[in-house]
N, C-alpha and C positions, 0 to 999 in steps of 0.2 A: 653729499648724502646720496646712501646707496636707496635703490628704489626697490619699492614688494609690494602681491598685488594681492591682499584678504580675499581671501575661498571664498568661493561664489556667494558673490558681493560687485559688484562692479569699483570697488574703492581701490584707486592707489595711493599707496603714502612712502613715505621715506624721511632714513633714520637715517643718523649720525652719533652712533653708540663708544666713542669715543675714549670719552670724559667720563666713565664705569661711576654719573656722579648720576644727581642727583637730574629727572626728566623736568626737562623747557616743549610745551605741545604749540605747536603756531596752527594756526587759522587761518584763510585770509579772508580778501574783499570777492565781493559778488565781481562777474566776469572777469576774472584774473583767474593767479595758479595758485600754486605754492614761490613760485619766485619772486614773488611779490615782495620776503621775504630772505632776502637772497646775502645783500646786506649786514640781515641781523644773522643769519646761517655760518657765518667766516667770523664774526666778530664773537660769535662767541661757541663755537666749535673745541674741543677741547678745555672747555669748564662749563659745559653741564654736557648729559647727554640729549638731543635734537628729534623730535618728529615731527613732520609736519607729513599736512591730511589736503591730497582736495577734493574741492568738498566737490561733492555729488549732480553731472553735470560738465564741471570744470573740470582743467589742466585733459588728464591720461583716468578719471574717469566717469567715465561718457562711457560703454559699455552696457547699461541699464540691463533687467533683467521685468519681468511685469510686476507690480506689487514693487516696485524698488521703490521709495519716496525719500526726500530733508530729513523727514520726518525717521530720521534708522539712524543718525549721522550718529547719536551719540552712543546707541546702541554699534555701529559698526567700531567708532572709537573704541569703544572700550574693547572689542571683542580684538583687536589692536593689544591693548593695554596685558588682557588675560595670551592672549600667542606670544609677548615680548616680558613677560614677570613683571610687566612695569605697575609697584603699587601704589602711587601717587606722582602727581608731578605740577611743575608751574603750566597754565594756559594762559595765552594769547593769543586774540584775535583786534580784529580791525571789521567795522563795517559790519558786517555782515558773520565772520567769524564769531563776533564779537556776541551774537546766537546762541549761535554753535557752543557756543563752550561757558553761556550756562543754562547754558537743556542738558546739558552735561549736569552740571554742578549739579543741578534741583532731579537732574537723575542718578548722581555719582558720588555723587555728595563726599565721602570718607575719603572717593583714592583722588583730589582737588586741593594740591596747598596753596594756591593764590586763583586769583582772573586778573589778569591787566584786558580791559574792553578801552580800547581804542577806536570814537565815531563809533556809538553802539550808540545805546540806551536799555533800560531797565527791565528786560521781561514778564520782570513779575509782576512791576504796577509800572504798565505802559498806557501813557493820554493816546489811544484815538482822532481827536481831534487833532494832533498837536501833528499826526504821520498823514491826517484825512489835506492839509495845507499845507500837504511837498506834497502830496500824489499829482496834481497836475504839470508841475515840471517836470515830477521824473516821466509820466506818460510819455509826454513833449520827447524827450530822451530815446525811453523807449520806440515810441512810434517809430521809428529811424529805419532799428536795430531792423523791422519789416522789410526795408527798401537791399539797405545794405551798413553789415557788422562794421564794413568798414565805414561808414554815418556816422555808421552808431560811437564807436570805437570815439573817432574825434571831438566827437562833443561832451561825451563820457569822463573826457582823461581832461577834460575842463575845469569838469566838480569834481571825479576823484580826487588830484593834484593840486598841487601850485607851484611847482615850482618846475625850469622849462625840460630839464632832465629826466627828473621824474613823472613830469607825466605823457614823453615820449614809451619811455617805461613801463607804463603801465597801459600805452592806449597800444604798444606790440603787443604785449601780453591779452589786451585783451583781443585784442587782431584771431588769436583762435576757440574764443568762446561763440559756441552753434547756436544758429535762430534754434536749436529746440529745445537746446537743455533750459527754454524761458517756465516751464512749462511744472518740473520741479522748484523752480519760483517758487512759482501759487499759494504750497502748500509749509510756506511760512507763516501763514499767521494762523495754524496751530498748534503754536509754538510759544505763540506771546497768553501771557495772562492765564498762562494753565496750571499755572501752581501760586500758591499759599505765597505770600511773602511772612520770610523767616529769619527770623536772625542768623547770621553767616558766623560758618565756624572758620574760616580761612579770609587769609587777611585779602583785599578790593581796590587795586587802583583803577582808578578812569579819568579819561584825557583825548585828546582830541587837538587841535592844530590851529590855531587865531586867527588861521583863513578859514575855517570851514566854514559846510552856512550860520549864522545865529541862533536857527533853532537846535540846531546840534553841540554848538555854541550851553546854549540854554538847557538844554537838558543835557548833559552832563555838569553842570554848577549845580543845579536841581540835585539832580544826584548824586552827588556826592555829599550836600548838606545832608539829605535825607536819611546817605548812610554812615554820614561822618567816615568820612575812606578818602585814603588818600585821591590829591590828583592833580590833573597835570592841563596846564592850557600850552601847549608845543610849542614859543615861538619860531615865526618862517615857514612852520608845516602846514599842510592844510590837511585833505580826508581821511587819507591818505601819507598821515606823520608820520610812518615809520619809511617810508620813500621818498618824502619829501627832507628831511634830516634825520639822517641814519645815525650818523655819528652822535648826537644829541638821542633820539631816541633810543640806540643801545645803550648811551651812560645811565638815563633814565630807570631804565627798565633793570640795569643793571646792579641802581644800585636801592631798585627795590626791588628785588629778589634778592637781598643780604643783609 
């Protein structure tokens, strides 16, 4: 993957355009960066052109300027599309990444070939009560970050991944997250329930790991039923299913894209 910096923005992104075919865009979960998709990059290289973006405040996208906000992520991704003449792409988002790919689809629907949302929720039809029921546990973990990112990462890996290997991988990526970047996540609510729900003009796949929290599995099941779309509950995986079971995740993704 070749590294690029988007001019006049804090955004760093990565491209593998060796396939000269359709594009697939990967947007990562909170507290890590594009490297959580390393196994996907290895598998899909040469099959599709690949684009991965570090979300503002994550990875190498940390040199923010006054006025920069995660609300601009879709706009910045579109700037990347224009710079590299990407007309449309398939989008893969895990957890927080699933929020941003949906926001992009809300604003640039004609540039979306399909969406794959794992560990996410429908941002155009989200029940705030469900989020509140889980907020106490989230706050307990985030409170640890105020004292030590290392302490935070140790707790976070257990809810973010299921297998020992994936937990350690997530932990090591999480260690690079800076405390000051929490302020960017506070604007996330500005992307929720801001657009009317409508019929999608592209394919949708929703999913999560079987060991994700019960609320997420309920959300995915309800989402798939409402949208009449494809659904995957990946066996042996947790919240970041692509890290827990990369081979199985890659097979499911490849089958969907075809």
